N, C-alpha and C positions, 0 to 999 in steps of 0.2 A: 313745216313741222306737223301741225295738226294734233288731234287727240289720238290716243292709242286705240287699237281695235276693240271691238266689243268683247266682253268676257262675261262668264256666268259665275255666280257665287259658289263657293265650295261648302259653305255652311250658313245656316240662318236659324232664327228662332224668335220666340216671343218672351220678352223679359218682364216679369211681374215687378213693377216699380212702386206698388202701393196705391192707395186711394182708389182701388178698383181699376187701375190702368195697367195695360200690358203693351209694351213697346216692341214693334217689329225691328229686328236687326239682321244684318247679313254681312258676311266677310267674303272677299274675293282676292285674287292675286296670289302672292307668295305667303303661305302660313308662317314662314320664318322671316318675313321681310320687315321693313320699317313700318310701324303702325301709323295709320292715318285715319282720322274720323271726318266724315263729310256731314256738314250741317246745311240742310236745305232751307229755302226761302219761305216767304209767306208773310207772317207765320201761317202755317197750315197747308202749304203746298204739297208736302210729302216728297219723298226722295224719288230719284229717277235712275234707271240703269246707265244713262249717259254720263252720270257723274263719276262712275268708276273709271271713265276713260281719260281722266286728267292725271292718272298715275301709271307709271311703268309697272305692269303686273308682275314682272320678275323681281322688282325691287321693293314693292310695298305690300303690306297686309292692309287691305282697304276695307274700312268699316263704314257701312251706310246704315242709317236708321230713319224711321218715320217718327217724328216728334209726337208727343201726346196729342191724341185726337185727329192725327193726320194719316193719310195713306192707309196702311194695313194695321196700324195701331188701334187698339180698342180701349174704351168705347169711342166711336167716331164723333167729332164735333158736329157733324150734320144731324145727329140725333138730339132733338131738343131736351131729352132727359139727361144728357151728359152733363156732369157737373163741371163747369168751367172755372170754378173757384180754385180748383187744384191743378190748373194749367197756367202757370206763371213762369217767368224767367228763372226764378229760384228752383222751381220744380224741375224744369228742363235741365238745369245744370246738375241737380242731384241725380237725375236719370243718367246723364253722361258718366257721372262717377260710378253709379251702380253698374253700368254697362262696361266701363273700363275694368272694374274689379272682376266682373263676370267673365270677361275674356282674358283675364290675367295679363293685362297690359300695364306697364309702368308709366311710360310717357308716350304721347302720340302727337303727330302733326295734326293741327286743326285747320280744316279747309271749309270756308263758309261763303255763301252767296246771299246778297241782299240781307234779309232778316237774319240769315245764318251768320253774316259777318258781325251783326250786333251781338248775337248769342256767343259767338266764338270769342269776341273781344272781352265780353264780361266774364266769360268762363276763364279766360287766360288771366284776367286781372284778379280773380278770386281764387284760382287754383294754378298759380304760375309754375309750381314744381312739376306738374304733369303735362305741360304743353312744351313740346320741343321747338316748334315753329308754327307760324300762322300764314296761311295763304288765303286772301280774301278778294272778292270781286263784287261789283255792284254795291260798293261799300256804303254803309250807313252807320250811325251811332245811336239812333233811337231817341234823340232829343225831342222835346216838345216843339221846338222851332222847326224841326224837320217834318213832323206830323202836320203842323200848321201850314207849311209850304205845300205839302202834298194834298191837303184837303181844302185849303182856301187860296193860298198864294198862286197856285197854278190856274186858278179860275181866270186870271188875266190873260193867260196863254191859250186856254181852251174855253172861251166864254160860253159857247153854246152847250157843250157837254157839261160844264159846271152848273149852268142854269138848270139843266135836267136833273143833275145830281142833288142839288138843294131842293128842287121842287118835289122830290120824292119824300122829303121829310115833312112832318107836321109843321104848320106855319109858325108856331111858337118855338120851334127848335132850330130854325134856319140861321139864327144869329149866334148860336152857341158853338159847341164843339161837334162838328159833323160826325166824327168817328164814334164818339160816345152816344150821339143821337141814333146813329144807325145800329149800334150795338143793342140799344134798347128795343128797336124794332125787331132785330134778329132774335131777341129773347122773348118775343111776344108769344102768347099761347095760341094765337091765330096763325095757322099754316100759310094762309094767303098773304098775310102781312109779312111773314118771314120770307116767303118766296119773292115778293115784289122788292123787298129791301135787298136781298141777295143779288138779284138781277141788276138793280140800280147801282149797287156798290161795284160790282164787277164791270159794269159798263163804264164807270168812271175810271177804274183801274186800267182798262185797256185803252181808254182815251188819253190818259196822261202818261202812261208808260207803254209805248208800243211793244207788244210781246211777240215772241216767235209763234208761228201758226199752231204748234202743239199746245202752247199754253192757252191760246184763245179757244181751241177746241175743247179743252177741259172745262172751260167756263160754260159750255153748253150742257154739261152734265149737272142736273139739278142737285144731286147729293154733294158733288164736289163744290159746286157754287155756294151752297148753303154752309158747308163746313168751313170753306176758305174764308168767306165773308165774315162769318161769326167769329173765327179765330183772329183774323186781322183786326177787326174792330174791337175785340176784347183786349188786345194788346195796345193798339193805338189809342184807345179811349181811356187807358189806365197807365199812361206814361211808360209803357213797355215794362211795368212792374220793376222799374229801376230805382224807385225811392224818391225822396224829396230832392228838390234842386235839379230836376231833370229837364227843366225848360231850356236851359243853356247846354245841358248835356253831362250826365254823370260819367259816361264812358270817356268823353273827352277830358273831363276834369281829372280822371284817374289814369290818363294815358301813361304817366310816369311809372305806373306799376308794371308796365310791359317791358321795362328795361331788362335786358338780358335775354329776351325772346326775339329771335330773328323773325322778320315778317315781310311779306310782299303784298302790296295793294295794287290791284289791276283795275283801272277805272276808265270807262268811256268818257271822252272829253265832253260829250253832249248829254251825259247823265244829269237830270235836273237836280239831283242831290248836290251837285257841285255849286249850285247857285249860292249856297250858304258857306262855301269854302270848307266844308266839314272834312273832306278827305285830305286836303292840303294841311289843315290844322292838325289833324290826327298824325299825319306823317311827320310833321315838324315837332310834335310833342312826344314822339315815340322813338327814342334812340334805338338804332339798329334796324329800322324799317326802310324799305325802298318803295317808291311810288312809280308805277308804270302807267302813263297816260296813253290811251289808245285814241288816236285822232278819228274824228267823224264817227264815233260809236256812242251808243246810249247806255242805258242801264244794263243791257246785254252787250258786252264788249265785242261780240262777234268773233270772226275767225282769227283776227290779230290778237284779240284778248285770249282766245284759247291757246294760241302759241305762247303767249307770255305766261299763262298759268302752268302749262306743261313744262316750260323752261324752268319755272320756279320749283315745281315738285321734283324735276330731274336733278336740279342743283342740290336741293335739300336731301335727296336720297343719298347723295355722296358725302353728306356731312357726317362728322363723327358723332358718337353718342346716340346711336340708334336706340 
């Protein structure tokens, strides 16, 4: 099956969302089709033209955006003067509502990858009336246990890389929360400290989550590297701004709020997030969801995952209640 051919947007713009932020958005496909919004990963990765290709352009009005501080949105997180206190999960959900109103959309399918799956799940839990379906891949829920696994637990799997990861921190910070400690370095007034921290953080990311060549190449760009690392550690070091009780998982706790929203979860069997059983638990706590496990695939579910994602959006395109 594969993804659909490449297409270009028919409209785009910069939406003023307040707090000095302007969010880049674009629309492609059929202007009168079923609306779908795509939530990129990271946090801080920015969107990609390839994400348009998970939708039939004849059936969907495809909305892509760069979340605050990412991609073409301004101001960029790579600029140390950018105020990150107004970049939280609540702010991003409010931006989605502003964009939905700006585009005149009543309900839309929400498609998310990795961090985008966390944002999409929480958005659907807090705004269930505007989400027609969810399609998620590289699924995570943003719990404290998941962050601990990715910053400490996987050190047993990648000991050499993890030793380098911790060694880049001040000695008195190595037994605490690595994400919060790295975020403090990335907020340093010293550009050399920020650059070394960004490189060490992205080196660990590529060690624990083997990424496609395109993603690795982006980490060679100093501006992207700084903005990405700053944004990820800002979220990971603050419980993803999901509130109290997030060690076990606010999104999982509130999975019952997704009742009535159909959803498809596409997950690689070798994704390290599966070690905590998060995706399985989410699926069983969410009535109306389906779980598609892709054998011998990791966080990026690969070609077979692409097939499953396209099959899901094709099926939802035929659903009633556009």
